[in-house]
N, C-alpha and C positions, 0 to 999 in steps of 0.2 A: 504493500500500500504506500509506503514511504517513497518508493521508486516510481510511482505513477501507475502501477498496475491496478486496474479497477475491479477485477474479479477472477474467478476460477471456473474453468470448464471441467466438470467432473466426469471421468470415464466411468460409465454406469452399466452394470451387468444385469440389471433387471431383478425380478422377484422370485425366480425359480429357487427351489430348495435343494440345491445340489452343489457339489464341489465347495469352493469358498464363497459362493454367491451371497449367502446370508451374512457372512462377515463383511463383505464389500458393501452390502446394503446398510448394515449397521454403521459402518465407518463413513459412508456417504452422509448419513443423517448427522453424525457427529461433525463432519466437515461443514455442513450447511449451518449448523448451530454456531460453529466458530466464525463463519463468514458473517452471520447476522450480528454477532457480538461486536465485531470490529467495523461493521459498515461496508463490507465488500459484497459485490454482486456475485451471482453464480448461475450456471446453466448446465444442462445435462448433455453429454455425448453418449448416445445409446449404442451399446455394442450388440447389434443384432446377430453377431457371430455366435452369441450364446444360445441362439435358437437351433444351432446345428444338431441334427438328430432328433429334434422334437417332432412328434407325430402331427401336430397342428400348430404350425409356426404363427399363423395369423392370429389365432385365438390367444396364444401366449403373449404375443406382442400387444394385443388389446388389453390383457390383464396388466401388463407393464405400463401401458399408457394411462389406464385408470388410476394406477398407483401414483403416477407422476402428477396427474391432474388433481388428485385428492390431497397429496402431500406437499407438492413443490410449486406447481405452475402458478398458483394464486397468491403465493407469498410476495411481499413487497420487494424482497431482495432478489427475486428471480428475474433474470434478464428478459425484457420485453422488446420486441421489434415490431413497430407499427401496431402497438397495443396487444400483440399476441406473444405467448411465451416462445422463446428461442429453443429449438430442439435440434441438435446435431446428431448425426450417426456416423460411426467409423466404417464407412462403406456406402450403401448397404452391401452385406455379404451373403445373407441368407434369404431375405425377402427382396426379390429383384424384379418384381412386376409392379407396374404403376397401379394396376387394379387392386392388387393386394394391399398396397399402402393406403389406398382410398378406403378399403375395408378397415384397416388398422385404426385410422383416424376417425372413422364414422361414429365411434362410440363416445367421442369427446364433445363437450359442449362448445369448446373453442379449438379450432384447428391450429396447431402451432406454426410458427415460422420455421419450416423444416429445411435443414441444410445438410447436404450430402458431401462426401469427399470429392475433391476435384476429379472430374472425369466420370462420375457415377450418376449424373442427372438422368440418364436414360433408364436407370433402374427404378426411378420414382415418378417420372413424367412420360406421358405419351400424348397423342392428339386429343384424347378424351379425358385424361386425368393429369392434373397439374398439382403435384404434392410438394415438390421441392421448390422453394423460392430462390435457391441459389446453391453455391458450392463454397467449401472452405479449402484452402491450401494446406496440405500437411507438410511434407519435407521436400524442399527444393532449394539447393544452395544458391541458385541464380533465378529467383522468381520472375515469371513472365505473366503480367496481369492484363495483357492485351485483350483477352477474351472476357474479362470480368464484366464489361459493360453489357454483355449479352444477358446477364441475370439481373433480377430485381435487387439482389443482395449478394454480397461477396465478402468473405472473411479471409484476411491475409494470414500468412504464417511466417514464423521466424524461429531460429534456434541458434544458440551460441556455439554449438558443436555437438558431436556425439561419438563416443568410443564404443564400438560394438563388443559387448561381453556375451552376447547370446550364444555364439558357437562355443566359446570357452566354458560357458555354464551348462552346456549340454542341451541347449534349446534350438535344435535345428542347425541349418547351415550358416546362419548368421545374416547380418545385414551390412550395409555400407557404413564405413567409418568416415565421419566428416571432421576434418581438422579445424581447429578454432581459427587458424590463420592470424593469430595475435589480435583477434577481435574483428578482423576485416570481414569474416563470414557473417557474423551477426549484423554488423553495420550495413553490409550490402543488402541484406534481406529487409532490415528496418527501413532503409532508404527507398527500396522498391515499393513497399507498402505505402509509405508516405507520399511518394510521387504519384501513386495510383489513386490517392485521395480516398482510401478505404476507411470506413467508420470503425471497423473492428479488426484487431490483430490478435491472433493466438500465438503465444510462445510455447513451443513444444518442450515439455519437461523431461520426457523419456524416463519416467519414474516407474516403469514396469517392475513389479516385485520379482519376477523371474530373473 
């Protein structure tokens, strides 16, 4: 907050009672209470990847949406865009038809301002169903926002750097390591978002427990 950060995007695993999801749900609640105490905003990044293997993904996603609307969306500290709660998804990865996202949101009293990962709009929108208002940039060492104007809303992305411990920790083949470049990497991404006149910028924290 002292550095000018206005809030936190919470990577959210939904309400299923399996793996460490209940602990994540409990810790999300604690995180939100902490945000409210200090006057920071917050929004949810829904991990629809958690629906993998579920027999009825749309129904489970509807349960998750009901929980969000009941417990988070209406709070003063929750980020609103054009009067509607901001909801992001890291993908989508499991629900990839626009008609299905229309069904997911149909049970809500207010449809959220839904944001998908850059390049994934086709998984939420088609000629008859417009669910995603825009996209958000995840990891790109040299961001290009030339296509941002195609969307109603766009969220930029920046990171100070990333050292890949995934392979070393036994979590697959790993990802790309991004050198800090003595601060030049971060500065380049921040400048790109500023020049694109984006209202929101997400700083990737890379704090995966694994």
